[in-house]
C-alpha positions as CSV (number, residue, x, y, z in Angstrom):
1,M,45.7,37.2,220.3
2,S,42.9,35.7,218.3
3,C,43.3,33.0,215.8
4,T,41.2,33.2,212.5
5,L,40.0,29.9,211.1
6,S,41.0,29.5,207.5
7,F,38.7,26.6,206.7
8,E,35.2,25.4,207.0
9,R,33.9,21.9,207.6
10,R,31.5,20.4,205.1
11,A,29.6,17.0,205.2
12,V,30.5,14.8,202.2
13,Q,27.3,13.1,200.9
14,V,28.3,9.5,200.0
15,P,26.8,6.1,200.7
16,S,28.2,4.6,204.0
17,K,29.8,1.7,202.1
18,A,31.7,4.1,199.9
19,I,33.3,6.2,202.7
20,A,36.6,4.5,202.8
21,A,37.0,4.8,199.1
22,A,35.8,8.4,199.0
23,T,38.3,9.2,201.8
24,Q,41.2,7.8,199.7
25,V,40.1,9.8,196.6
26,L,39.8,13.1,198.6
27,W,43.2,12.6,200.2
28,G,44.7,12.0,196.8
29,L,43.1,15.2,195.6
30,G,44.6,17.1,198.5
31,V,41.5,17.5,200.6
32,S,41.6,17.0,204.4
33,V,38.9,14.8,205.6
34,S,37.7,13.2,208.8
35,S,35.2,10.4,209.6
36,R,33.2,9.4,212.6
37,G,32.2,5.7,212.4
38,D,31.0,4.2,209.2
39,D,28.3,6.7,208.4
40,H,29.8,10.2,208.5
41,L,32.6,11.9,206.4
42,S,33.4,15.6,206.4
43,A,36.0,17.6,204.5
44,L,37.9,20.7,205.7
45,I,37.4,23.3,202.9
46,R,39.9,26.1,202.8
47,L,38.6,29.6,202.5
48,G,39.4,31.7,199.5
49,S,40.8,30.7,196.2
50,P,42.3,27.4,197.4
51,G,38.9,26.3,198.6
52,I,37.6,26.3,195.0
53,Q,39.7,23.2,194.3
54,D,38.5,21.6,197.6
55,R,34.8,22.2,196.7
56,I,35.2,20.8,193.1
57,A,36.9,17.7,194.5
58,V,34.2,17.1,197.1
59,L,31.4,17.7,194.5
60,Q,33.3,15.4,192.0
61,V,33.5,12.6,194.6
62,E,29.8,13.0,195.6
63,L,28.7,12.7,192.0
64,C,31.0,9.8,191.5
65,Y,29.4,7.8,194.2
66,S,25.8,9.1,193.5
67,R,23.1,7.0,192.4
68,N,21.2,9.9,190.9
69,R,21.8,9.5,187.1
70,Q,20.1,12.8,186.4
71,E,22.3,14.8,188.7
72,Q,25.4,13.2,187.1
73,E,24.1,14.1,183.5
74,Q,23.5,17.7,184.6
75,W,27.0,18.0,186.0
76,L,28.5,16.7,182.8
77,Q,26.4,19.1,180.7
78,M,27.4,22.0,182.9
79,C,31.1,21.0,182.5
80,W,30.6,20.8,178.7
81,L,29.1,24.3,178.5
82,L,31.6,25.9,180.9
83,P,34.4,26.6,178.4
84,A,32.0,28.3,176.1
85,A,30.6,30.4,178.8
86,V,34.1,31.4,180.0
87,E,35.0,32.3,176.3
88,Q,31.9,34.5,175.9
89,T,32.7,36.4,179.2
90,A,36.2,37.0,178.2
91,L,35.1,38.4,174.8
92,A,32.5,40.7,176.3
């Protein structure tokens, strides 16, 4: 009998000094994480619909600890425009 994996492993891009804090945040958001040493953090992303929440949580944590101001602003602009885009799609 074969076993099908229902998750994928994804590296979480945060500074090494933020790994402990990022781990706690991701755990709080329901994402399974593992770390090796002080320089590597990875998340187990569920496949299918539940994985959407995992991916959003990882992206949110990465942006929170990012030093790239432009990337943070682009994310906020996308979030601001998203409800309008969803409304337009629903009306079409």
